[in-house]
Backbone as CSV, one residue per row, in Angstrom:
resi,resn,N_x,N_y,N_z,CA_x,CA_y,CA_z,C_x,C_y,C_z
1,MET,30.830,-56.469,7.802,31.032,-56.109,6.394,32.150,-55.089,6.317
2,ASN,33.019,-55.275,5.335,34.017,-54.234,5.112,34.279,-54.107,3.612
3,LEU,34.550,-52.873,3.208,34.904,-52.581,1.848,36.331,-52.122,1.832
4,THR,37.142,-52.726,0.996,38.536,-52.397,0.942,38.884,-51.766,-0.375
5,ILE,39.558,-50.678,-0.314,39.952,-49.987,-1.545,41.471,-49.741,-1.525
6,PHE,42.134,-50.087,-2.589,43.586,-49.921,-2.644,43.874,-48.605,-3.308
7,GLY,44.943,-47.927,-2.895,45.342,-46.726,-3.552,46.582,-46.142,-2.947
8,GLY,47.424,-45.550,-3.737,48.642,-44.957,-3.267,48.510,-43.453,-3.259
9,SER,49.629,-42.746,-3.050,49.637,-41.323,-2.992,49.683,-40.748,-4.403
10,LYS,49.182,-39.495,-4.507,49.136,-38.819,-5.789,50.023,-37.591,-5.721
11,LYS,50.632,-37.255,-6.854,51.423,-36.035,-6.889,50.472,-34.847,-6.820
12,GLN,50.851,-33.886,-5.998,50.035,-32.691,-5.808,49.952,-31.904,-7.108
13,ARG,48.761,-31.440,-7.444,48.583,-30.594,-8.628,47.570,-29.519,-8.318
14,MET,47.376,-28.606,-9.267,46.413,-27.550,-9.077,45.011,-28.145,-9.006
15,LEU,44.228,-27.700,-8.024,42.866,-28.218,-7.828,41.870,-27.133,-8.283
16,SER,41.132,-27.436,-9.359,40.047,-26.515,-9.739,38.967,-26.627,-8.689
17,THR,38.561,-25.497,-8.138,37.773,-25.474,-6.905,36.549,-24.560,-7.032
18,LEU,35.429,-25.060,-6.525,34.192,-24.283,-6.383,33.874,-24.012,-4.947
19,ILE,33.273,-22.860,-4.668,32.743,-22.502,-3.343,31.206,-22.448,-3.463
20,ILE,30.527,-23.228,-2.641,29.081,-23.227,-2.642,28.596,-22.955,-1.215
21,ASP,28.128,-21.771,-0.967,27.655,-21.326,0.343,26.674,-20.186,0.198
22,ASP,25.602,-20.193,0.973,24.563,-19.157,0.770,24.862,-17.813,1.472
23,GLU,25.948,-17.763,2.181,26.329,-16.520,2.898,27.466,-15.834,2.156
24,PRO,27.172,-14.631,1.590,28.196,-13.929,0.806,29.491,-13.676,1.554
25,HIS,29.374,-13.354,2.880,30.579,-13.029,3.634,31.430,-14.277,3.829
26,VAL,30.803,-15.472,3.923,31.555,-16.717,4.053,32.302,-16.998,2.723
27,ARG,31.612,-16.804,1.570,32.289,-16.976,0.278,33.464,-16.050,0.134
28,GLU,33.280,-14.823,0.572,34.354,-13.844,0.491,35.544,-14.268,1.354
29,THR,35.251,-14.719,2.590,36.310,-15.189,3.484,37.065,-16.377,2.876
30,LEU,36.296,-17.322,2.303,36.930,-18.502,1.718,37.799,-18.139,0.516
31,ARG,37.325,-17.196,-0.309,38.152,-16.694,-1.447,39.486,-16.184,-0.944
32,HIS,39.413,-15.348,0.092,40.645,-14.714,0.626,41.593,-15.771,1.217
33,LEU,41.040,-16.734,1.980,41.872,-17.725,2.600,42.460,-18.700,1.597
34,LEU,41.727,-19.077,0.603,42.258,-19.929,-0.451,43.397,-19.263,-1.199
35,ASP,43.204,-17.985,-1.492,44.241,-17.261,-2.216,45.527,-17.085,-1.358
36,LYS,45.337,-16.920,-0.060,46.517,-16.686,0.795,47.186,-17.933,1.311
37,PHE,46.399,-18.954,1.589,46.990,-20.145,2.243,46.987,-21.423,1.439
38,CYS,46.357,-21.404,0.259,46.215,-22.651,-0.541,46.687,-22.419,-1.948
39,PRO,47.995,-22.403,-2.155,48.540,-22.125,-3.499,48.192,-23.216,-4.542
40,GLU,47.817,-24.386,-4.050,47.491,-25.484,-5.004,46.054,-25.353,-5.554
41,VAL,45.312,-24.342,-5.119,43.913,-24.181,-5.531,43.798,-23.161,-6.676
42,LYS,42.973,-23.493,-7.654,42.596,-22.584,-8.718,41.087,-22.398,-8.603
43,LEU,40.619,-21.283,-8.146,39.196,-21.026,-7.960,38.543,-20.793,-9.277
44,VAL,37.527,-21.634,-9.607,36.902,-21.543,-10.953,35.458,-21.052,-10.878
45,GLY,34.925,-20.833,-9.681,33.536,-20.342,-9.610,32.986,-20.453,-8.186
46,GLU,31.774,-19.955,-8.052,31.095,-20.049,-6.765,29.597,-19.980,-6.990
47,ALA,28.841,-20.359,-5.928,27.400,-20.292,-5.992,26.836,-20.138,-4.626
48,GLY,25.607,-19.634,-4.519,24.985,-19.305,-3.248,23.767,-20.167,-2.949
49,SER,23.566,-21.237,-3.693,22.367,-22.054,-3.512,22.626,-23.498,-3.999
50,VAL,21.721,-24.380,-3.634,21.799,-25.761,-4.105,21.660,-25.838,-5.643
51,ALA,20.657,-25.115,-6.138,20.428,-25.145,-7.603,21.591,-24.513,-8.357
52,GLY,22.060,-23.367,-7.857,23.212,-22.728,-8.515,24.474,-23.550,-8.437
53,GLY,24.631,-24.220,-7.281,25.812,-25.082,-7.090,25.830,-26.278,-8.063
54,ALA,24.660,-26.861,-8.256,24.562,-28.001,-9.177,24.908,-27.529,-10.610
55,ARG,24.458,-26.367,-10.987,24.790,-25.868,-12.354,26.297,-25.615,-12.475
56,GLU,26.862,-24.990,-11.462,28.301,-24.748,-11.508,29.143,-26.023,-11.559
57,ILE,28.743,-27.000,-10.849,29.507,-28.277,-10.889,29.412,-28.907,-12.262
58,ARG,28.238,-28.880,-12.866,28.094,-29.474,-14.200,28.864,-28.694,-15.280
59,GLU,28.915,-27.371,-15.121,29.607,-26.546,-16.081,31.154,-26.571,-15.917
60,LYS,31.600,-26.521,-14.648,33.017,-26.359,-14.354,33.733,-27.669,-14.120
61,VAL,33.000,-28.721,-13.790,33.600,-30.034,-13.479,34.828,-29.894,-12.586
62,PRO,34.653,-29.447,-11.342,35.749,-29.166,-10.468,36.430,-30.413,-9.882
63,ASP,37.633,-30.217,-9.360,38.327,-31.247,-8.606,37.843,-31.241,-7.159
64,LEU,37.530,-30.044,-6.670,37.190,-29.887,-5.238,36.031,-28.929,-5.095
65,VAL,35.153,-29.212,-4.155,34.020,-28.308,-3.860,34.031,-28.041,-2.330
66,LEU,34.022,-26.760,-1.977,33.802,-26.363,-0.574,32.315,-26.149,-0.445
67,LEU,31.659,-26.997,0.341,30.239,-27.101,0.325,29.588,-26.848,1.677
68,ASP,28.711,-25.863,1.717,27.922,-25.558,2.912,26.912,-26.610,3.090
69,ILE,26.612,-26.996,4.361,25.628,-28.038,4.584,24.199,-27.504,4.507
70,ARG,23.940,-26.351,5.122,22.584,-25.816,5.118,22.519,-24.524,4.320
71,MET,21.636,-24.525,3.319,21.425,-23.344,2.511,19.941,-23.030,2.394
72,ASP,19.582,-21.901,1.883,18.194,-21.501,1.880,17.302,-22.446,1.090
73,ASP,17.814,-23.047,-0.007,16.983,-23.879,-0.816,17.265,-25.409,-0.632
74,GLY,17.893,-25.733,0.460,18.205,-27.149,0.739,19.509,-27.357,1.414
75,THR,19.971,-28.593,1.384,21.279,-28.931,2.032,22.290,-29.352,1.010
76,GLY,23.524,-29.419,1.479,24.560,-29.912,0.621,24.331,-31.336,0.188
77,PHE,23.668,-32.099,1.018,23.377,-33.476,0.635,22.259,-33.551,-0.431
78,ASP,21.355,-32.552,-0.393,20.346,-32.473,-1.453,21.093,-32.214,-2.796
79,LEU,22.101,-31.389,-2.761,22.849,-31.087,-3.971,23.525,-32.350,-4.503
80,LEU,24.148,-33.120,-3.633,24.881,-34.316,-4.045,23.976,-35.381,-4.654
81,GLU,22.714,-35.416,-4.170,21.791,-36.374,-4.723,21.385,-36.081,-6.162
82,LYS,21.738,-34.922,-6.642,21.453,-34.556,-8.033,22.449,-35.209,-9.020
83,PHE,23.483,-35.845,-8.421,24.521,-36.415,-9.270,24.578,-37.942,-9.066
84,GLU,24.519,-38.639,-10.194,24.579,-40.115,-10.111,25.971,-40.562,-9.702
85,HIS,26.998,-39.839,-10.127,28.396,-40.169,-9.776,29.093,-38.916,-9.251
86,ILE,29.808,-39.062,-8.156,30.562,-37.941,-7.605,32.017,-38.079,-8.088
87,GLY,32.397,-37.135,-8.935,33.758,-37.153,-9.460,34.658,-36.080,-8.929
88,PHE,34.335,-35.585,-7.762,35.132,-34.505,-7.140,35.194,-34.727,-5.639
89,LYS,36.196,-34.102,-5.009,36.315,-34.146,-3.558,35.475,-33.049,-2.955
90,ILE,35.153,-33.214,-1.689,34.318,-32.234,-0.976,34.878,-31.957,0.394
91,ILE,34.933,-30.681,0.736,35.185,-30.224,2.098,33.923,-29.536,2.565
92,PHE,33.277,-30.085,3.565,32.030,-29.467,4.058,32.310,-28.316,5.002
93,ILE,31.500,-27.277,4.859,31.576,-26.134,5.706,30.306,-26.123,6.567
94,THR,30.432,-26.085,7.886,29.241,-26.265,8.727,29.337,-25.464,10.021
95,ALA,28.212,-25.172,10.580,28.080,-24.631,11.936,28.123,-25.843,12.880
96,TRP,28.238,-25.609,14.152,28.329,-26.697,15.146,27.007,-27.357,15.301
97,GLU,26.918,-28.617,14.871,25.718,-29.438,15.113,26.248,-30.807,15.530
98,LYS,25.994,-31.178,16.771,26.597,-32.359,17.368,26.373,-33.604,16.513
99,TYR,25.164,-33.839,16.090,24.848,-35.082,15.350,25.645,-35.106,14.021
100,ALA,25.660,-33.975,13.337,26.361,-33.895,12.059,27.868,-34.094,12.257
101,ILE,28.410,-33.468,13.317,29.847,-33.598,13.591,30.201,-35.037,13.878
102,GLN,29.361,-35.757,14.602,29.627,-37.170,14.907,29.593,-37.960,13.592
103,ALA,28.681,-37.657,12.723,28.601,-38.367,11.442,29.875,-38.162,10.617
104,PHE,30.389,-36.930,10.673,31.649,-36.680,9.936,32.814,-37.472,10.549
105,GLY,32.797,-37.487,11.868,33.866,-38.245,12.562,33.861,-39.710,12.209
106,PHE,32.706,-40.318,12.232,32.581,-41.754,11.852,33.026,-41.989,10.405
107,SER,32.753,-41.030,9.553,33.005,-41.236,8.108,34.378,-40.763,7.647
108,ALA,35.091,-40.071,8.515,36.420,-39.572,8.184,36.411,-38.622,7.006
109,VAL,35.292,-37.906,6.827,35.167,-36.895,5.789,35.534,-35.536,6.371
110,ASP,36.323,-34.745,5.615,36.766,-33.490,6.148,35.623,-32.469,6.205
111,TYR,35.584,-31.739,7.305,34.653,-30.636,7.508,35.381,-29.517,8.209
112,ILE,34.862,-28.311,8.019,35.441,-27.124,8.696,34.290,-26.363,9.316
113,LEU,34.489,-26.027,10.600,33.471,-25.294,11.344,33.584,-23.790,10.997
114,LYS,32.441,-23.128,10.987,32.391,-21.691,10.883,32.608,-21.084,12.271
115,PRO,33.357,-20.010,12.416,34.156,-19.322,11.384,35.358,-20.153,10.951
116,VAL,35.724,-20.031,9.728,36.711,-20.915,9.111,38.122,-20.609,9.644
117,ASN,38.800,-21.675,10.097,40.169,-21.578,10.571,41.123,-21.748,9.374
118,PRO,42.008,-20.804,9.096,42.875,-20.893,7.908,43.768,-22.126,7.926
119,GLU,44.299,-22.489,9.040,45.203,-23.672,9.124,44.450,-24.966,8.823
120,LYS,43.228,-25.098,9.370,42.435,-26.282,9.125,41.993,-26.359,7.668
121,LEU,41.728,-25.199,7.095,41.330,-25.169,5.681,42.510,-25.626,4.843
122,ALA,43.698,-25.112,5.084,44.854,-25.476,4.306,45.162,-26.973,4.401
123,GLU,45.010,-27.499,5.624,45.283,-28.940,5.847,44.258,-29.772,5.103
124,ALA,42.987,-29.395,5.169,41.914,-30.150,4.476,42.100,-30.114,2.956
125,VAL,42.523,-28.980,2.408,42.729,-28.863,0.991,43.922,-29.747,0.553
126,LYS,44.951,-29.759,1.353,46.117,-30.623,1.053,45.737,-32.075,1.020
127,ARG,44.946,-32.478,1.999,44.508,-33.909,2.056,43.619,-34.246,0.841
128,ALA,42.772,-33.305,0.455,41.891,-33.535,-0.693,42.718,-33.730,-1.971
129,GLY,43.794,-32.969,-2.126,44.618,-33.088,-3.293,45.380,-34.422,-3.383
130,GLN,45.595,-35.041,-2.238,46.367,-36.295,-2.171,45.470,-37.527,-2.148
131,GLN,44.169,-37.342,-1.930,43.314,-38.499,-1.733,42.820,-39.098,-3.071
132,VAL,42.750,-40.398,-3.091,42.190,-41.132,-4.238,40.683,-40.948,-4.259
133,GLN,40.117,-40.693,-5.441,38.690,-40.392,-5.528,37.831,-41.557,-5.048
134,SER,38.196,-42.799,-5.406,37.381,-43.938,-4.966,37.360,-44.072,-3.478
135,SER,38.494,-43.741,-2.834,38.543,-43.763,-1.340,37.590,-42.709,-0.788
136,PHE,37.654,-41.518,-1.339,36.748,-40.449,-0.868,35.300,-40.829,-1.020
137,ASN,34.932,-41.449,-2.164,33.573,-41.817,-2.458,33.042,-42.835,-1.389
138,THR,33.953,-43.726,-0.971,33.588,-44.695,0.101,33.242,-43.917,1.377
139,GLN,34.052,-42.966,1.755,33.816,-42.192,2.933,32.552,-41.350,2.813
140,LEU,32.362,-40.777,1.662,31.154,-39.973,1.419,29.868,-40.816,1.534
141,SER,29.936,-41.995,0.986,28.785,-42.927,1.091,28.475,-43.245,2.540
142,ALA,29.544,-43.460,3.354,29.348,-43.726,4.766,28.728,-42.523,5.447
143,LEU,29.196,-41.329,5.092,28.670,-40.102,5.703,27.179,-39.960,5.389
144,GLN,26.774,-40.171,4.148,25.390,-40.024,3.742,24.480,-41.023,4.492
145,GLU,24.961,-42.233,4.679,24.217,-43.229,5.400,24.138,-42.831,6.908
146,ASN,25.239,-42.392,7.466,25.225,-42.027,8.866,24.323,-40.870,9.190
147,MET,24.233,-39.952,8.264,23.332,-38.802,8.444,21.872,-39.182,8.463
148,LYS,21.567,-40.348,7.874,20.180,-40.826,7.802,19.891,-41.890,8.836
149,THR,20.900,-42.304,9.629,20.757,-43.422,10.555,20.733,-42.959,11.982
150,PRO,19.578,-42.955,12.637,19.513,-42.546,14.028,20.044,-43.598,14.976
151,GLU,19.980,-44.910,14.615,20.444,-45.955,15.502,21.957,-45.928,15.524
152,ARG,22.506,-45.651,16.707,23.958,-45.468,16.816,24.761,-46.710,16.433
153,GLU,24.230,-47.901,16.858,24.991,-49.137,16.598,25.014,-49.474,15.116
154,LYS,24.129,-48.861,14.327,24.114,-49.151,12.890,24.939,-48.162,12.083
155,ARG,25.574,-47.231,12.757,26.432,-46.283,12.054,27.606,-47.005,11.445
156,LYS,28.184,-46.432,10.433,29.347,-47.061,9.786,30.553,-46.194,10.052
157,LEU,31.616,-46.903,10.432,32.866,-46.230,10.773,33.899,-46.500,9.681
158,VAL,34.494,-45.440,9.178,35.537,-45.559,8.176,36.887,-45.616,8.905
159,LEU,37.685,-46.660,8.591,39.009,-46.771,9.125,40.012,-46.830,7.977
160,LYS,40.964,-45.913,8.019,41.901,-45.777,6.933,43.285,-46.251,7.421
161,THR,43.827,-47.269,6.738,45.179,-47.731,6.978,46.082,-47.128,5.899
162,PHE,47.339,-47.613,5.864,48.290,-47.071,4.880,47.805,-47.255,3.467
163,ASP,47.243,-48.421,3.158,46.892,-48.721,1.756,45.453,-49.177,1.540
164,LYS,44.594,-49.083,2.616,43.270,-49.577,2.467,42.258,-48.647,3.180
165,VAL,41.018,-48.752,2.819,39.941,-48.070,3.541,38.903,-49.121,3.882
166,TYR,38.581,-49.190,5.164,37.603,-50.166,5.645,36.295,-49.457,6.040
167,LEU,35.196,-50.043,5.687,33.870,-49.480,6.029,33.179,-50.536,6.884
168,LEU,33.045,-50.229,8.178,32.541,-51.206,9.154,31.349,-50.710,9.941
169,GLU,30.409,-51.572,10.179,29.309,-51.211,11.089,29.852,-51.223,12.498
170,VAL,29.470,-50.244,13.304,29.979,-50.103,14.644,29.687,-51.364,15.486
171,LYS,28.554,-51.993,15.233,28.201,-53.185,16.022,29.109,-54.380,15.732
172,ASP,29.912,-54.298,14.643,30.818,-55.368,14.295,32.194,-55.159,14.900
173,LEU,32.411,-54.124,15.646,33.636,-53.857,16.326,33.587,-54.392,17.735
174,ILE,34.497,-55.268,18.138,34.481,-55.878,19.458,35.230,-54.978,20.457
175,TYR,36.395,-54.544,20.110,37.136,-53.615,20.986,38.263,-52.959,20.158
176,CYS,38.823,-51.935,20.717,40.040,-51.335,20.146,41.028,-51.029,21.241
177,SER,42.318,-51.095,20.894,43.350,-50.954,21.879,44.456,-50.033,21.373
178,SER,45.142,-49.452,22.283,46.226,-48.507,21.937,47.507,-49.237,21.745
179,ASP,48.242,-48.802,20.734,49.576,-49.353,20.435,50.485,-48.153,20.053
180,CYS,51.030,-47.534,21.116,51.839,-46.316,20.930,50.943,-45.235,20.272
181,ASN,51.312,-44.790,19.069,50.532,-43.748,18.404,49.517,-44.292,17.476
182,TYR,49.210,-45.566,17.594,48.233,-46.236,16.723,47.094,-46.834,17.540
183,THR,46.013,-47.111,16.855,44.865,-47.831,17.480,44.590,-49.079,16.669
184,VAL,44.427,-50.182,17.394,44.195,-51.462,16.695,42.726,-51.892,16.962
185,PHE,41.925,-52.069,15.932,40.544,-52.500,16.077,40.458,-54.003,15.841
186,THR,39.659,-54.670,16.666,39.352,-56.126,16.510,37.907,-56.257,16.136
187,THR,37.612,-56.979,15.035,36.281,-57.108,14.547,35.679,-58.460,14.855
188,ILE,34.423,-58.630,14.570,33.744,-59.925,14.828,34.330,-61.021,13.946
189,ASP,35.035,-60.690,12.891,35.690,-61.655,12.017,37.113,-61.919,12.529
190,ASP,37.495,-61.367,13.712,38.800,-61.464,14.292,39.847,-60.851,13.401
191,GLU,39.468,-59.889,12.618,40.429,-59.113,11.832,40.996,-57.994,12.674
192,LYS,42.296,-57.768,12.532,42.977,-56.665,13.244,43.253,-55.529,12.257
193,ILE,42.760,-54.348,12.570,42.913,-53.220,11.672,43.643,-52.119,12.431
194,THR,44.802,-51.706,11.962,45.636,-50.736,12.636,45.552,-49.397,11.896
195,VAL,45.181,-48.343,12.626,45.102,-46.997,12.058,46.021,-46.072,12.807
196,SER,46.469,-45.035,12.099,47.410,-44.133,12.736,46.693,-42.956,13.416
197,LYS,45.859,-43.328,14.368,45.165,-42.341,15.228,45.260,-42.827,16.669
198,LEU,45.216,-41.879,17.609,45.272,-42.239,19.002,43.939,-42.781,19.494
199,LEU,43.998,-43.640,20.509,42.787,-44.215,21.051,41.818,-43.115,21.568
200,LYS,42.391,-42.046,22.086,41.556,-41.005,22.661,40.702,-40.331,21.584
201,ASP,41.123,-40.424,20.306,40.336,-39.838,19.218,39.020,-40.609,19.019
202,TYR,39.050,-41.894,19.355,37.865,-42.748,19.210,37.069,-42.846,20.476
203,ASP,37.669,-42.496,21.639,36.975,-42.551,22.887,35.705,-41.688,22.849
204,GLU,35.864,-40.435,22.513,34.727,-39.523,22.458,33.790,-39.867,21.298
205,LEU,34.349,-40.267,20.159,33.518,-40.568,18.994,32.604,-41.752,19.219
206,LEU,33.099,-42.783,19.928,32.333,-44.009,20.118,31.548,-44.076,21.430
207,ALA,31.697,-43.065,22.239,31.055,-43.059,23.573,29.566,-43.230,23.519
208,ASP,28.915,-42.571,22.527,27.496,-42.675,22.382,27.020,-43.913,21.674
209,SER,27.939,-44.746,21.304,27.609,-45.959,20.539,27.851,-47.254,21.320
210,GLY,27.870,-47.102,22.671,27.988,-48.290,23.501,29.389,-48.770,23.761
211,PHE,30.353,-47.872,23.595,31.776,-48.232,23.901,32.169,-47.695,25.268
212,PHE,33.063,-48.412,25.932,33.409,-48.129,27.314,34.931,-48.184,27.473
213,ARG,35.499,-47.176,28.138,36.960,-47.138,28.378,37.289,-47.929,29.660
214,VAL,37.580,-49.199,29.475,37.809,-50.092,30.600,39.234,-49.976,31.161
215,HIS,40.096,-49.396,30.363,41.496,-49.234,30.676,42.040,-48.107,29.828
216,ARG,43.119,-47.453,30.241,43.658,-46.342,29.457,44.070,-46.786,28.076
217,SER,44.331,-48.090,27.930,44.735,-48.595,26.607,43.693,-49.456,25.902
218,SER,42.465,-49.473,26.447,41.436,-50.324,25.808,40.058,-49.691,25.839
219,LEU,39.345,-49.835,24.724,38.008,-49.326,24.590,37.169,-50.503,24.099
220,ILE,36.131,-50.898,24.864,35.380,-52.112,24.551,33.954,-51.818,24.166
221,ASN,33.387,-52.675,23.310,31.991,-52.606,22.931,31.174,-53.328,23.948
222,LEU,30.330,-52.657,24.718,29.578,-53.259,25.791,28.680,-54.429,25.302
223,LYS,28.242,-54.362,24.060,27.416,-55.413,23.529,28.204,-56.717,23.307
224,HIS,29.496,-56.645,23.322,30.317,-57.839,23.105,30.987,-58.335,24.341
225,ILE,30.557,-57.872,25.514,31.097,-58.418,26.758,30.460,-59.778,27.042
226,ARG,31.272,-60.802,27.301,30.762,-62.113,27.657,30.661,-62.221,29.205
227,ARG,31.703,-61.837,29.880,31.673,-61.851,31.362,32.811,-61.041,31.930
228,PHE,32.744,-60.759,33.227,33.837,-60.094,33.915,34.429,-61.025,34.969
229,GLU,35.738,-61.136,34.955,36.427,-62.000,35.913,37.205,-61.107,36.892
230,LYS,37.018,-61.426,38.201,37.662,-60.601,39.240,39.078,-60.988,39.526
231,GLN,39.488,-62.170,39.088,40.875,-62.651,39.385,41.874,-61.879,38.573
232,ASP,43.144,-61.974,38.979,44.250,-61.329,38.317,44.043,-59.825,38.137
233,GLY,43.420,-59.203,39.115,43.230,-57.745,39.059,41.977,-57.358,38.298
234,GLY,41.291,-58.289,37.704,40.052,-58.008,36.979,40.251,-57.843,35.463
235,TYR,39.478,-58.576,34.708,39.522,-58.453,33.247,38.169,-58.821,32.624
236,VAL,37.918,-58.323,31.437,36.707,-58.581,30.730,36.963,-59.615,29.632
237,VAL,36.093,-60.606,29.540,36.167,-61.597,28.466,35.170,-61.145,27.383
238,MET,35.711,-60.963,26.185,34.885,-60.479,25.083,34.262,-61.630,24.311
239,SER,33.378,-61.304,23.393,32.629,-62.317,22.654,33.485,-63.224,21.812
240,ASN,34.698,-62.775,21.470,35.628,-63.623,20.684,36.603,-64.396,21.586
241,GLY,36.434,-64.254,22.922,37.297,-64.937,23.867,38.504,-64.137,24.356
242,ASP,38.751,-62.987,23.733,39.896,-62.172,24.172,39.650,-61.598,25.550
243,LYS,40.729,-61.536,26.338,40.676,-61.016,27.712,41.244,-59.625,27.742
244,ILE,40.476,-58.653,28.208,40.889,-57.239,28.261,41.028,-56.815,29.695
245,ALA,42.215,-56.457,30.108,42.499,-55.984,31.477,41.708,-54.746,31.813
246,ALA,41.240,-54.662,33.066,40.473,-53.495,33.516,41.301,-52.798,34.589
247,SER,41.362,-51.444,34.472,42.034,-50.681,35.512,41.147,-50.605,36.732
248,SER,41.662,-50.180,37.855,40.847,-50.102,39.081,39.640,-49.195,38.881
249,ARG,39.862,-48.051,38.221,38.747,-47.118,37.939,37.802,-47.714,36.919
250,GLY,38.337,-48.363,35.884,37.461,-48.982,34.885,36.629,-50.098,35.506
251,ARG,37.229,-50.872,36.402,36.488,-51.929,37.067,35.334,-51.391,37.890
252,GLU,35.581,-50.293,38.627,34.567,-49.673,39.422,33.408,-49.182,38.568
253,ARG,33.751,-48.479,37.519,32.715,-47.920,36.602,31.918,-49.028,35.960
254,LEU,32.667,-50.100,35.586,31.955,-51.190,34.916,30.972,-51.905,35.877
255,MET,31.365,-52.057,37.160,30.506,-52.645,38.131,29.268,-51.792,38.351
256,GLU,29.485,-50.446,38.382,28.390,-49.512,38.553,27.399,-49.621,37.370
257,LEU,27.971,-49.815,36.167,27.149,-49.966,35.004,26.342,-51.234,35.026
258,PHE,26.999,-52.310,35.445,26.271,-53.613,35.580,25.133,-53.505,36.602
259,ASP,25.380,-52.778,37.707,24.347,-52.592,38.724,23.179,-51.817,38.151
260,GLU,23.488,-50.785,37.369,22.420,-50.000,36.782,21.566,-50.846,35.838
261,ILE,22.228,-51.677,35.050,21.513,-52.523,34.109,20.651,-53.563,34.861
262,ALA,21.228,-54.167,35.944,20.488,-55.162,36.679,19.324,-54.505,37.434
263,GLY,19.516,-53.263,37.909,18.462,-52.603,38.639,17.380,-52.062,37.758
264,GLY,17.753,-51.811,36.447,16.779,-51.250,35.530,15.871,-52.310,34.941
């Protein structure tokens, strides 16, 4: 399944912005950083709780919300569920939590770790100002689903091309390969999706979801392996019939993996 959304670039404008975080010193830091590094931002209010944040959003109708994930009276996601329609962009502010960070990575939604890095904040704000709202809502929907989905293969991965946003279940990805500074994904529908990210960015992200680095230029979904051929230096035949070359190290690791599966 994939959802495609068309959209072009938007002219940068002032972003009415809310800060919602239950730590006063974090709100103070964000105020200072926004004032110093984000000239496109107009701060219109702040709140220290889920309830207060919901009130501020309804009253101020912001373009952008800097939203803490965990607060005393609930989570940022609890706050979002109070709204039938999300008409604003969000940059999540969070402490290091591996599962949450993976969910953000899959969904391509911006987040900033505490303590807040000024450069990362400025970059995230700039992206928010340029992003189409419908595109953001697709990514947010994927994030909310991924946060509720413990099964790794059922997670949804957002892939953004120049003019489209794809929402794909991880199990529907057969393999991805490197093409200079781009990564090309092949799906079960034999669709090729090219994104402007390096393969190494997806290596760590997909490692826990059954993907294997069989070659420096190829990352394969283990569930889609049909067979391994030892001829011609060794290659993997995938479920769609494509042949993926294996490096000597990749071949060794793959054989070890097959032995573990057979022995288990």
